[in-house]
Each structure stands twice: as structure tokens, then as C-alpha cells.
N, C-alpha and C positions, 0 to 999 in steps of 0.2 A: 555539734556535728550533725548535719542533716543525713538522714538515712532513707533508703528505699524500703517501703513495706509492700511486698509483692504478693499478689494473689494469683493462683493458677488461672490462666486465661481460659474461660469456659465459653466465650462468645466472640464473634467477630463483628466488626463495625463497618457499616456502609452508609450510603445516602448523602444528602447535601444540605448545606446551609450557607448563609452569607457571612458568617462570622470570620473576621480577619485577625483578631487578637484574643489572648487568654490572660487573665490576671491570676497569678499564682496564689493559691490558698493553702491553708495548713493541710499537710498530707500529700500535696502534689509532688510529683517527680517526673522526669522526662519520659519514663515508661508509660505511666498512666495518661499523661497529657497527649503523647503521640497516639496512643490507642483511642483516646477520646475523639481526636480529630482525624483519625484514619490515615496518619502519616507515619513514616519511620522516624526513629530517633535521629538518624543522620540528617534527614530532611529538616527536623525541628531545630537541630543545632546549626545547620547552614542558614536557616532563616533568622537565627539568633546567635550571631558569632560572639557576642559578649558573654554568653554562658560558657563557663569553663568547667570541663570535667563533670558536667551534669549537675552542678551545685546551684540550687535555686534559693531565692529568698522570698518570703511571703510579701506579696504586693508587686513583684516583678511583672511587667507587662510583656508577654511574649507574642511574637508574630506566629501565626499559624496559617496554613494554606486555606485561602478562601474557597468556599464551595464544598467543604467536608465537615461533617459532624457525626455524632455517635448515635446510631439507632441499632438496637440489638436485633439481630436476625433470629427468628424463632427456629427452634429445632425441627427438623423434618425426619428424625430417626424412624418414626413410626411408618413413614412412607417407603422404607426399604423392605420390600417384600421378600427378596432373596439376598442371602449373604454368602460370602465365601471366606477363605482364609489365605493369608500370606504368612511367610516366616521371616522374622526379623533378621536383617543383614548387618554386617559390621558397619559401625558408625551411623546407623540409621536411628533417628530420634523421633519423638512424638511430633515435633514441629515439622520434620521432614516428611513424615507420613501424611499429615494434613495437607501439606503443599502438593505432594505428588498425586494424591488421590482425590483432591478437591473436596475435602470433608472438613467440617468444623471440628475443633477439639472437643466441643460439647458432645457432638454426635459420636465421635470416636470413643470417648470415655463411656458413653451409654451402651455402645456395642461391646465394650471391653471393660467391664466394671473392675477387673483385677489389674488394669493398666497402672503401673507405678514407675518410680524412678529406677527400679532394679531390673529392668528388662535385660534379658540375655539373648545373645545371638541364637536364633533357632526358635524363639518363643512364637507361639501362634498369635496372629492379630486378625480379628474379625472385621471385615469391611463389606460394604455393599458390593454384590456380585457384578453389577454393571460397572462400578468404578474399577474393579480389578481387571475386568476384560478391557476396559478402555485405557487405563493408565498404568498397568503393571509393567509394560515394557520388558526389560530384562530381569525384573524382580523374580526371584525364585519362588515358585508355588509349592515346592517341596522342601523339607528341612535341609539346610546346607550341611554337607558332610564335614566341612571344616571352615574356619573363618577365611575370608578372602583377603589376601595381603595387598597392600596398596603400594608396595615397592617393586622396583624392577631389578631383577637379579641377573648377573652375567657370570657364568662359570669361567674361571680362568685356567684352573687345573683341577685334578681330582681332589686335591687337598685344600682348595681355597674357593671362596665365594665372595664376590664383590657385590654389595647391595647399594643401589643408588636410589634414595628416596625421592618420590615424585610429589609427596604432599608436604605441607609446612605446618604441622601441628605446633601448638605453643604451650609452654609449661615452665614451671620453676623447679618442681621436685617430683620424684616418683614415689608412689605410695602403694603398698600391697594391701588391698582392702579385705578380701576374703577369698579363700580358695586360690585360684590362679589369676584372678582379676587384678590388674595393675592400672592405676590411674595417675595422670598428671594432676598434682594438687597445688593449692595456693593457700597460704595462711593470711587471713585478712589483717591488714595493718591499720593503725590510726589514720583517719582521713580517707580511707577507701570508700568508694560507693559501688553499687552494683554496676552502674554505667562504666566507671573507670576500670572495673575488673573485666567486663565483657569486651571493652575496647582494647584492653591490654592483651588479652589472649585470643581475640578474634573469634569468639563463640557467640551464639545468640542467647538472649535472655531465656528463651524456652529451653535450650539445651542445658543452661546452667541450673535452672529450676528442676529439670528432670533428674539431674544427678544430685541435687541438694534441695529436697523438699522443705527442709527447715527454713529456707530463705523466705517462705511466705510469712514467717514470724518476725522477719527483720534481719538486717545484717549487723553482726557484732564483731568487734575487734577480737582477734584470736581464733575465730572460726576457721576450720580447715575445710576448704571447698574442693570438691572434685571438679576438675576442669574437663578432661576428656579421658575416655578409656583408651589405654595404650594398645597399639597394634600388637597382634600375636607375635610378630617378629621380635618384640622386645622382651619376651618372657625369658626367664633364666635358663640358660643352656648348660648341659652337662658335657663332659668330655674334656679333652686336652687341647682343643683348638684354641689358638690365640685370637681373641676378639679385638679387632683393631677398628677404630673410627677415624676416618679421614675427613676433616672439615675444610671445605673450599668455598670461596665466595663467588659461586656461579651467578647468584642474583636472579634466578628464574622466578622465584615467588614474588620478587619486588620489581621485576622488569628493570633491574639495575645491571647494565652491561659493562660498567667501567672496568671491572676486574675479571670478567668472564674469560677472556682469551688467556690471561695469566693463569687462571685456575685450571682451564682445560689443558694447557701446556704442562703444568705441574702434574696433573693427573696422568698424562701419558707416561711420564718418567716413573711415577710411583707405581703404576700398574706393571711396568716392565720389571721393576724390583720385586713386586709381589709374586709375579709369575715365576721368576727365577728362583726365589726362595721356596715356593711351593713345589717346583720341579725337583728340588733337592730333598723333599720330604717334610718340610715344615708345614704343619697343619694350621691353616689360617682361615678366619672368617672376617672379611673386611667389609665395612659399611661406609659408603661415601655419603656425606651429608652436605646439602646446600646450606652454607652458613649465611647466605644473604649478603647484606652490607653491614657496616658498623652499627647503623641505627637499628636495624631489624634483627641483629644477631641473636638476641635472647629468644626470639621466636623459634630458633632451630634447636634449642637445648632439649626440647621434649623428644627429639628423635634419638636421644642418647639414654640408654639405661645404665646408669653408673654402677649398678650392682652386677652388671654383666659385661663390663668393658675392661680390657687389660692394658690398652694403650690408645692414646688419642694424638694424632698428628694434625696440627693446626689449632686454632685459626691463625690468620695472617696478621691481624691488627692488635696492637697492645691492649686497647680497651676491651676487646673481645676475649683476649687471653685471660685477663683478670676476671671477666664474667664467668668464663669456663672454670677457672681455678676455684672460684667461690662455689660454683655449682657442684664440683666434685671434691670439695674439701674433706668430706667425711670419709670417702673411699681412698683418697690419696692416689688416684690413678696417674700414672706417668703422662704428662702433657708435653708435647714437643712443639715449640714455637719456631717455625722456620725462619721468620724475619724479624720478629719483635725482640728488641734488646734495649732495656731501660732499667735504671736503678730501682724503679718502682716494682719491678718484677723479681728482684733478687731475694725477697723474703719468703718465696714459696718453695718449699723443699721438694715438691714433686714436679717442678718445672725444669725442662731441659731446653736451654736457649742455644740455637744453632748459629745465629748470626754473630760473627766476631766483630766487636765494635771498633771504632776508629781509635779509641784510647789504647787498645791493645797493640794496634799497628804502630801508633805513634811512639809508644814506649820502646818498641823494637827498633825503630829508626834511631831514636836517641841512643840506645845501646850500641848500635852499629857505628854511628858517627863517633861516639866516645872512643871506640877502639882504634880509630885511624886519625883522630884529631891531633894536630901539631901546630897550634897557633895560626891556622888558616882562617881567613874570613869565611863566614858561613852565610849563604843566601838561601832563603826559603821562598819558593814560588807559591803564593797563597791562592785559594779560590775566593769567591765573593764573600763567603761567610767568615773566613779567616780563623775559624774555631780550631781546626787541627794545627794550622800554622802557628797560632799563638801558644797552643799547648806545647808544641815541640820547642818553640823558642824559649819559653819559660823553663822547661826541664833541661834544655841544653845549657842554659846559663847557670843552672844548679849543678849540672853533672861535670862540666869542664871549666877549668880555671881561666878567667879573663876572656870568656867567649865573646866574639864580636859577631852578633847575629843580626842579619838585616832581612826584613820581610819585603818582598817585591810582588808586583801584580803581574809581571810579564818576565818570561825567560830572557828577553832582550836586555833587561836591566842588570843581568848578571855580568860583572866585569872582573877581569883578572886583577889580582892584587899587585901592588908595586913594592919591590924590595927597597926600603928606605936607604940602605947602604949602597946598593949597586945600581938602583934605578931600573933593574930588570923586572919583567913580569913574573908573578908567582902564582901557582895554582890555588884554587879555592875549592871549598866544598859547596855543592849545590843540592838542594832537596826539593823534590816535587811533592806538594801537598794538595794537589788537585787531581780529580779523576776524569777531568774533561779531556776527550781525545785530542782535540785541536791544541789545547794547552800542552798536552803531552808531546804532540808532534813538534811544537815549537821548542820545548825543553830538550828533546832529543837532538834537534838540529843545532841548538846552541851549545850543548855539551860536545858534540862532534867537532864543531868549529873551534871551540876553546882548547880541546885536547890536541888539536893540530898545532896550536900556537905554543903550548907549553906542556911538558910532561907532569904527571902527578895529580891530575884532576880527579876528584872523587865525587861521584854522582849517586844519589839515593832517591827512591820514590816510594811513597806510601802505597801506590797502586800499580797495577799492570795496565799499560795502554798499548794499543795495536802497534805503534811505531817501534816499541822495544823489540818485538819479535821480527820486525822487518829489517832492523839495522843492528843486528847482534854484533857483527864484527867491528863496526865503527864505534858503537857504544862501549865495547869492551876496553877501548883505549881510555875511557873515562872511568873504568872499573865500576860500572853501574851495578848497584845492588837494589833490587826491588822486591816487594812482597806480592805474592800471587795467591789468590784464592778463587775458587770457582772458575778456574781455567783448566782446560783439558790438555794433558800431555799426550798428544796424538801418537807419540812413538811407543807408548807403553802397551804391553800385550793385553792387560786387563781392559784398558781403555779402548783398544781396537776391537776387542770382543764385544763390549757393550755397545759401541757405536754401530757395529755391524748388525747386532741384534735389533737395535732401535730402528735402523733404516729398513731392515727386513720387515719389521712389524708395521711401521708407519709410512714407509716410502719417503722419508726425509731425514735430515740430520736433526738432532735434538736442539731445541731452542734453549735460551737461558734458564727458563723456569722448569723445563723438562729435565735438565741436568740437575737442578736443585731437588726436584721431586724424586728423581732416582736416588741421588746421594743420601737424602734424609731418610727415605723409606728403607733403603738397603742397609744403611748403617744401623738404624734402630732395630730392624728385624734380626740383624746379626747379633746384637746385644741381647735382645729378648728372645733367645732361642728356646727358652722354657718360661712358662708363666711365672711372673714375679722375679725374673732374673735381671731385668734391665739395670736396676740401680746397683747391682753387684758387679756389673760389667762396665761401669762408667770410667774406670781407670784405663781402659784399653785405648790406645791411640790408633786410629784407623783412617786411611785415605781412600775415598771412593773415586768416582769418575773424575771429579774436579775439586772436591772439598776435603780438607784435612779436618778430622774431628779429634780434638784434644780437650777434654772437659775438665774443668776445675770447679770446686765449690766456691760460690761467691762469698759465703760466710759459713759458719759452723752448721747452721740449720737452714741454709739458703739454697737457691737454685743452682743447677749445674750450668756453667757458661762455657761455650766453645772458645778456646783461645788459639785454635789451630790455624796455621797459615804456612805457606811454603816460601822460603827465601831463595831467590834466584840471584846468583852472582856471575857476572860476566868478567871473565879473566882475560887480560891482554895476551 
């Protein structure tokens, strides 16, 4: 395995030459090669796309930028006749200081012999006075009274605080080093290189060396590297406030807008639930984290202090839910997945799955059909995938004797049965297994037409579609039974109250994801009314604005899965 052997950079490189290539020799790595030719590692890799993860072989011929080579610039520290002092600010590094104040690291260290990797906020840094006057900008020239937070906080009520992070630090674990200092850390694995680590966590080599001076002796498997000092906001808090993290895929750090509208909508509903619970006296400290997209999700984990979190709502995607569960496995923090529902998730005992899966719905339809079945022909209108339709067909054939079940692609294919003895038309059972609105419209029209020809039609649907609410009287003649979830009963007093409050706050009616955001947050805060209580309250059945929450264990030590839905029966 090739390793990087790093030396603290004490000089900068300038000047020109006509060399276009470099042949790799023993001891070479992307870091020292890029320094030699005065280019960045990114530039070196772009010029040499075949180089993967910074791994080089002796004899490789690399392209380098023509016109640059290494000439050491001599120190001019002696020429600094007057010096002054600045005070170290949060997240400021040796590398950052050299860039801001246009000073080489060699000169910086000569002016500050005690400079090392254990710099603390407020430490004095000596610099040329001219550089301070010219480049200090907003840099504090007096000791900071407290660390500057990088997050934006919005007060919602006296008892609650919502924190929305603006930065995107990267990490895998949280480590308390000494005193109150906490760092995001990473344990070096077989095959890691310094380049792969800095690339993974988005830090510079200078920052990594500053926190890990032993890197100058080489990278070793098993080393625990400090990645970044965590913001003061992540230190352990006392008191009885419930610390909640809400992870939403805004994608600001990755310029990924695909899920932003969905995330923002979800947040509006969640904030309304937070404010309502705070107004009732619940003490809440809520932190909103930009979870990026599926590929960049791990970068957002450093924004969570698992030792100081009581509940996490999100993320949205299955792969990210698994990443989060692995990250929090030691603390067993309750994690609420609003949308992900997969058998792969059922092994995690601290996971709460909100999405009711289609299998649960299908089982209910089979149960409903079984109670009314009397030798009728059964039609199932399938969608393009036919997964739910096939599942229902298979289980109906097991549940009822001599079932004659036919899958069709269109409601127009549903035909009345014929009585072999009398030749008269006989009613059938029809099941809609598609959530497509236009297919649902056609299904409604066909059921209405057939129920006018013969009495005794029985219609069922896995889903609620708009036409069901528009044609209640006509469809009641077909005794329609359908399952409804995440639909608002606008006649309910609680629902009217919430809808009015949302409209007053946002001047609009809530969208689909705002409804889900409210329901999930309101339900979980109702269960977690005291720290550590949520798993003790999972047996409660609760219906929020549009969602029924009825959780069951997927297995003895498995996840809690929502099996709740509402059954709507239209009676003639």
C-alpha cells in the first residue's frame, strides 16, 4: 500500500520552467508533486484522469502544467520592522492565516515559534503590522468574548429554538479530546491515503496536518485523525429541553435543487407543529440540517452531536436512513423515517417508519373482499408494474375457495358475469390497484355504469383518488370501500383548526409535504413529551391532520412500522 509521507510545508513555490511531464519516483505523492510544480492537487488530477484516489506507481509519467517549477522563496521575516497581534477566530487555521495575510508559513512560524496544532480560539498570533492593517478586514484585534456561531437561529416560542445550519462540515464520529473541545474524527482504514481522506471530508491538507502533526511520520491504518473542531453549538447541553434534529434535503451545499421544494414544504408543516407544542409548554431545541442529496448525505452527519440529540426526524431516502442509523448506533437515538419503508430497514430497533407500505394496504383489501365474497368473478385493475395486483390476486386465491380472479389493464375490461342457469347478468367484484387519478376516474365511471345495470356490485380500492370524493352518491350504489391515508377530513374540528393556523401563518393552504411534515412532527412530539419516553408511547394510536399512526414491531428487536390507514365505506 502506498502512503503519503508529509512534511509541514515551510516554503512556497513560484517561478517558471518549460517542463510538461513528471516521472514518479520513490516517495512521490500527489501532494509533493503538486507543490513541486506550483499547482493544486485538483489540477494535477484533472491533467491525469487515470490517477485514481491519488495512488501512484513508480515510473508513472504524469502531465504537469507547463511553465511552472519549484523555486524556494527566501524568507523575509527580518524585514518586518513592526509587528502586531490578532486573535484566533473560530475555524481559523494556519493555512487560512497565511492566505488572508499574504505571509508564508515559514515566516508565520518564525514570528510565532509556539504555533502548533493545538491553537485555541482567542490565542494571540503575531503578524507584520502592515499586513494586519491591510488585510485584517473584520478580523477581531481584541480577544473574542465567545466563539462565533456559524448557524442561523430563529426563535419560534419562548420554549423552542430552531437552528438552521449554513455550513456543511463533514465527519464520521464525534470525539471529546480534552476539556470542552469536541472534534469530528475519522479512523484510518486499510487502503486509505491522505488524499482520499481530505477529498472525503472536504478539508485541506494543511488543516489536516495542523490537527494531526503525527501525519508527518506517515499515515497508518487504525490512526484516529481529527478532522475539524466542532462548532460550540454542538457541545453538551444541560436542562430538560428536548433536542430534536430535522434532516431535510435542501441541497444548498451541493446546488442540488431536485428535492428543495419538497423539503421546504415539509419544513413549513413541521415548524407549525413545533410552535404549537412549544406554546403548550413543551421545551424544545430544534436543529434543522441540510442533508444534501443521497450522494452527499454523509457530509451532513458532522452537524449532529449524537451525545446531545434526543430525536431525529429524517432523512428522506433509504440509503441515507441506513447511514444515519449506523452513525447513531451507539446512542440508539430514535430516528423517524417519513418516507423510507423497506425490509432492509426492519432490523434497526431505534427506527420508526412512518410510510405504510402497499403490502399492508393489499392485505386489508384481501380481508375486505373475503368478507363479502360469494362466488363472484373478481377483476383487478392493475397499474403498469402489476406488483400490487399480483400480490392481491395470489392472496385472494389462497383466502377464498375457487376464486376466479382476472387482472385487467383498464376498467373498461370489467364485464358483468352471466348466470349460466338464467342467462341474466350477475354482479362482480372490482378492485382498483392503481393510484393514477385518470385510471381512478375511469374506474369510478365504470362502477357507476355497472351498478345501474345490476344490483350487488362490490368495488374496492387500494388508494383514494379525487373522483371518489366527487361521486360519493353514485359510487355508494357499488358499495365502494377504499383506503385513505394522508387525506384531510376537512369537516373535523382539529383539522379545521390546523388548516386555519397554517393559512394564517403562510397565507396558503398546506401542500402534500407540509401536511406530512406537520403530522410526523406533531405525532412524534406528542409521544416524546419527556426525554426518553418515545419508545414507551409507541403503542398509542393517533390520527393527526391526515395520517393515522398505528405502529407495530416488524420483529422482536426490529423497527416500528406504521400500519395505520383509514377505511372509507360508501353505503347505499
